[in-house]
Steps between C-alpha positions, in 0.01 A plus 500: 500500500465146609239284321176490702440163662188299419372602848548871417317449173213326671487777764495767227162367370212748578284407794187644352382748239193649336463346159349793310118457480544126516507461886789436745780259493655368832794272569406215741746320721646191341812294561802586294613145427574383143163538326537189286439297815204730625286528177191289523341657191516340157727679252272443188225712658736784573638793292829668594618834390869567564710811536875457483716738701870567453772725627603480873266199526406255226200283483136454425177600674200312376141552582312169494123502477197290385485478124141614481588846631560805283871490392520879451382575852733256661804606279439852629489365863827327443644820361393696802645230736827482311535870466439563864757234589763665272416848643535378855832340434621820337386725779613273795798316358617736216455215255502586129259253340313502168175331445385329175155515348266212589536167320247220518671177593419167351459193723863393454632840595285506816618154590854610481441801727306288747803268539741785588680434819551880558155621497216641722130475455247737648124509482284800432126542531331725247187628656245647258146566608389179653759281326838388644748361245821340605820542292849382563830699441814303440830684516799299394859585479586362173839622375548161342143410452398802280630291195314188614165694544547671159556162328248281675 
């Protein structure tokens, strides 16, 4: 099985899903350029939870959200998004990929991911009651970067 391209990884992200009793999550259209040149938000006010994936594809999926939000809720959202991406790749491409448990990234680790030349960023809206919360998903092919992220 050929390694899925970054475009295939991005296409495997779920379009929308019900997030238990916590509302709905929907992917909104964004450009797929390098996210380090798109991000207008300040890193110190953000938290990132990362899931590494390995096997037929290797990299990191990070969910980036405002630091004042509940980390357990958004860790679970990241888990749902990453798991659905992996499941889609297995069903459609036959990819055999394992997913790690979540890891909270420090600012240095997030900065390394944001600089990745082989990455895609997508924006999701979490709608709960009368609130709309924006979160970012960054997927990065980091065969060589995994060590950099771990040691940042």
